[in-house]
GUSE-343303 format. One record per residue: x negated, y negated, z negated of N, C-alpha, C in turn. Coordinates in steps of 0.1 Angstrom, whole numbers, plus 5000, padded with zeros to 4 digits. Atoms other than C-alpha are relative to their C-alpha. Layout:
% residues N
XYZXYZXYZ...
% end
This chain:
% residues 338
500550135005437023925598500249895011499850104989437123745632501549975001498650034999440923785633500549924988499650085012441323655597499549855001500650144999439023355603500849925011499350064989440723285636501349944997498750045004444123265621500049914987500050095011442923055592500150074986499949935012443123325565498750014993501350005005439923225548499850084987500149935013440623365513500050155003499949854998441723705527498750055007501249964993438623715550498950014990501050005010436423635520500150134991499749885008438023915499499650135008500349884992437724165527498550025003501449994998434124075534499350064988500749955012433124145498500450144997499649855000435024475499499050085008501049944991432724565528498750004994501450015006429624435511499850094988500149925011430424615479499850155003500149874995430824945497498650035006501349994994427624895517498950004990501050015011425624805486500050134992499949885008426825105467499650135007500349884992426125355495498550034999501449965001422925545487499550075013500449934987422825745520500449915011499650084989423925635554501449944999498650065001427025405558501050095007498949924994430225605565500849915010499150074990432625515593501349954994498850045006435525475569499950044985499849985014436425455532501449994996498750025005439525485511500249864996499750145003441325165501499449964987500750035012439725195467498550015001501449994997436325245483499550154998500449865001436325625478499450055013500849964989433925805501500450135006499649864995435526155504501549995003498650004995438726175525500350135007499849864994439226555530501350015008498949994991441626635558500750134997499349885001444426885552501449985007498750014994447726965568501250034990498849975008451226955552501050075009499249924990452927235570501550004997498650015003456227185552500749875005499550124995456626845568499849995015500150034986457226725604500049855002500050144997456626385619501149965008498950054992458726175642500350105011499549914990460826395664499350145000500649875002459226705650498550015003501449994997455626615657499250074989500949935010453126845640498650015005499950005015450826885622500049864994500250125009451226625595498750014992501349995007447826545582499949894989500450105011446526375550498550005000501450025000443026235549499649995015500550024987440726215579498650075001501249935000438126475587498849935007501150084994436126215607499249924991500750095010435026045575498550054999501449955001431926275576499249995013500750004988431026215612499049895000501150104998427926025623500449925012499750094989428925725644499149884999501150105000426225485653500549855002499550144998428525185658500149934986499650065013428925135620499049884996500950105005425724935615500249875008499750124993426524695643501249934995498850065005430024635630499749934987500350065012428624565596499249875001500850124999425924325607500749895008499250114994428324145630500949934990499250065010430524095600499249914991500850095008427723955579499649875008500450124992426623725608501249915001498850084998430223605613500349934987499850065014430623545575499049894998501050105003427323355573500249885009499850124992428123135603501249924995498850075005431523055588499749924988500350065013429922955555498749925001501450064999426522825568499150044988500849955012425023035540500150155000500149855001423823395536499750034985500249985014424323505500498750094997501349935003421023625484500250154997499749865004422623945471500150095013499749924988423324065507498750045007501249984992419724055520499550144999500549865001418624395506500950105007499149914993421724565519499949985015500150034986421324385553498750075006501249944995417724505556500150155002499949855000418624865548500850045012499149964989421424875574499449985013500750024987419324725602499050115002501149894999416424965594500650135003499449884997418825255594500450015015499650004986420225155628498850025009501249984992416725135642499450144999500549875002415825475628500950105008499049914995419025635643500449985015499350034988419725465676499650095012500449914989417825705698500750145000499349875002419926005685501449995006498650004995423226115700500950004988499050005011426426075679501450045006498649964996430226125681500749885007499450124993431025775694501149944993498950095006433625515686501350084999498849935000436425755695500150134991500049895010435426015669500250135007499849874993435226295695499550124992500449885007435026645682499350105008500949924992433026775710498549984996501450025003429226775712499649865000500550135000427326465703499449965013500650054988426226245732499349864997500650135000424225935739501049905005498950094996427325715740499549855001500450134997426825375755500449904990499550095010429025195730499350014987500849985013427025345701498749935001501350074998423725225716500249854999499650144999425424885722500149954985499850055014426424855685498750004992501450005006422824945674499349885004500650134995421724655696500649894992499450115008424224435678499449994986500650005014422824545644498649935001501450065000419224455655500149855004499950134996420324135673500549914989499550085010422423995645499150004988501049995011419824115619498949905003501050094997417223915637500449854998499550135001419423605638500149964985499950035015420123635600498749994994501450015006416423685593499549865003500550144996415723355612500649904990499350095009418323185590499350004986500749995013416423305559498549975002501450024997413123225576499150124996500849875001412023585573499550035014500450004986410123545605499450145005500649874997408323885604501150105004498949924997411624065602500749965013499350054988413223845628499350045013500849964988410423915653500150155003500049854998410424295647501450045004498649964996414224325649500449955013499750044986414424115680499350085010500749914991411824325696500750135002499349885000413824635687501349985008498850034992417024475701499750005015500450014986415224405734499750145005500349864996414024775735501350085002498749934999417624905729500749955013499350064988419024665756499450065013500649944988416424795781500350145002499649864999417225155773501450025005498650004995420925095779500149975015500050054986420324915811499350115009500749904992418025195823500750135001499449865001420225495813501550005001498549995000423825395812500749945013499450064988424325245847500150115010499949914989425625455876499449945012500650054988424625415912500749875005499350134996427225135916499649884992500350115009425724935888501149984990498950005010428625015864499650074988500349935012428125105828500950114997499249885001429325455820500250034985499649965014430625635789498850044992501249965007427325795780498950035010501249994991423825865795500150115010500049884992424726195811501350015008498849994993427826105830500249885009499550124993429425875856501449964996498650035005432725875837500049864994499850135006434125545826500650014986499550005014435025455790500349854997499650145003436925145779499249944989500850065010434625105749498949925005501150084995431924955771500549865003499550144999434224645774499549924988500650075011432724565740498749935004501250074996429624465759500349855003499750144997431424155770500349934987499650075013432824075735498949984990501250015009429524125717498949925007501050094993427623905743498750085003501249924996425324195753499349955012500550074988424924035787500949885003499150114996426223705801501250055008498849954992429823745815499849985015500250014985428523635849499050095005500949904996426023915850500750105009499349914990426824135880500450134995499749875006426724455860501249994991498850025009429224325835501249985008498850024991431524205862500550135007499649874993431424535881500650104990499549915010432024725849501449974996498750045004435024525838501050035012499149984989436624545873500250155003499849864998435924915876500950064990499149965010437724975843501449965003498750054997440624755854500650075012499549934987440924935888500150154999500149855000440025295879500350074987499749945013440625355842501449954995498750055004444225235842501150095005498849934996447625395845501149915000498950114998450325165859499549874993500550135005448024875848499550004986500550005014447424985812498850094999501349945000444025105801500050134992500349885007443025455791498749994993501350015006440225495767498950085008500849924991438725765790500950095007499249894993439926035814499850124992500249885009440626335792499450125007500649894992439526575820498549985002501550034998436026405820499349984987500550035014435526385782500250124991499949895009434826665758500349954986499750065013436726525729500650104990499649905009437726855713501550014998498650005001441426785718500750055013499349954989444026935741501149905005499050094995446526765764499649875004500250134995446926425778500449904989499650115010447326085760500549885008499650124994448925755767498949905002501050104999447125435774499749954986500450045013445225305744500249845000499650145000446724965735498849914997501150095003443524825720499149985012500850014988441724895752500649905010499350094990444324705773499749854995500350135005443824405750498549965001501450034998440024435752499949955015500150034986440524425790500449855003499550144999442524095787498849914997501150095004439623935769498850015010501149994991437024075792500349945014499750064988438823965823499949854999500150145002439123615809498549955000501450035001435423615801499350005013500750004987434323705837500749915010499450104991436623435851501250055007498849954994439523655862501249964990499150055010441823435840501450045004498649974996445023485860500350154998499849855002444623865860500150034985499949985014443923855823501249964993498750065005446923635815501150095003498949924996449223855835500150134992500049885008448124165817500449974985499650045014448423985783501549994999498550025000452023885791500750135001499449864999452824245801499950074987500249935013451424375768500949944990499150075010453324115748501450055002498649954997456524235765500250144995499949865005455724585753500150014984499950005014455824485716501350064995498849955006458324655693500949894996499150105005461424465680499449924989500650075011459224375650498749935005501350064995456324255673498850084997501149925003454224545664499650105011500549914989452224805684499550134994500649875003451325175682498650015005501449974995447925315689500150015016499949984986449125415724501449965005498850034993451725315749500150095013499849934988453225535776500249905011499950114989452525325808501350015008498849984991455525475826501349954993498850045007458225425800499949884990500250115010456625165777500250044986499849945014457325395747498750004992501250005009455025355717499750144996500449875004453025665709498950004989501149995010450725775680500249914988499950075013449925575649500749875002499250124999452425295643500349954986500850094991451725025635498550024998501549985001447925035641499349874999500750135003445924745626499049975011501150024990443024805651500649935013499350064988445424725680500349854998499650145001446624395665498849914999501250085000443024275659499649965015500350024986442424315697501049905006499050094995445724135703499649864997500450135004444523835684498949955009501150044992441323825703500449975014499650024987443023865736500849875002499150124999445623595730499249874999500950115002442923355718499249975012500750024987440923415750500949935010499150064990443923325771500349864996499750145005444823015750498849915003501250084998441222895752499849975015500250024985441022955790501049905005499050104996444222755794499649864996500450135005442722475774498749955006501250034995439522485793498850004990501050005010437522565762499250135001500849895001434622795757500350084988499649925011435423095735498750024991501149985010433123095704500350124991499849895010432823335675500749964988499550055013434223115648501449945000498650025003437422995634500849915010499250074990439622895663501349954994498750045006442722875641499849864994500250135006441222585622499849895010500250104989440122415654501449965006498750034995443622445668500949924991499250085010445122315636499649865000500550144999442922015638500549935013499550064988443921965674501549964999498650035002447621985664500249874992499950115009447021735636499649875008500450124992445221495660501049965010499050034990448021525685501249934993
% end
């Protein structure tokens, strides 16, 4: 939604928002992490053994077994979407309030439990920092939306819960250096904690945020491109190594700009743009040594982070503060005025 609003695709953003809202309203149990394009909730995974992928890659899979996983970032993603939509329209549709309440309350029921995390790891559930973060987002955005509706009791209770989650993260997810880690029981780094910067969990000039961003930039990179985590430090249920995760490198661009490392962020952004395919598209991963694209191609998730990163660099060059709302329209107005 942020990407669509930023580029001025308001109609498409509106249609996508109501697709999300319809799915969330229809869900009787907990919100799933993914749905089919028609809103179907069951996406059983199976292999097609008679087929091979690019250059013989196997197995070829249909569906996605992760659809049944419990990942606690879903409520934050949903509430952030509702908040973004509401801010763009200066209006919260009445029909969304029951669904919104349900999702915030579910986040508050679940946030203390371990989950599989944003990367859909197939190892044991952990208290992933990014999952706790997105539960904080659910409570924080829920409280703001409740204030808009003048539902002051809900606003106070949800803000109190957001403060409790934030304190829990700060107490349990920091290592001895003051760097936020992958989960509560490790000192390993994880690129998903860069979302702390993008969701405004703490101010970008907070020393813990700055140390975390620089630690990822210096220690979780291969030839300058960002790994999502070190595979030898993470029980993800998969074998072998992987390339750099393109979305994580774009996240780092935005995070570097946020903490004032604008030149470093711009340099990384320019390098990433040079890695684009002849069609200007990106795979899920890039081999840092060869620049070869690996994995899902093209991956929409990656391109959303690209939009965010490039807008951060553009705004930094213009000396503007990066907000949450339609930068595309603002830039269009500026062009018109010019």
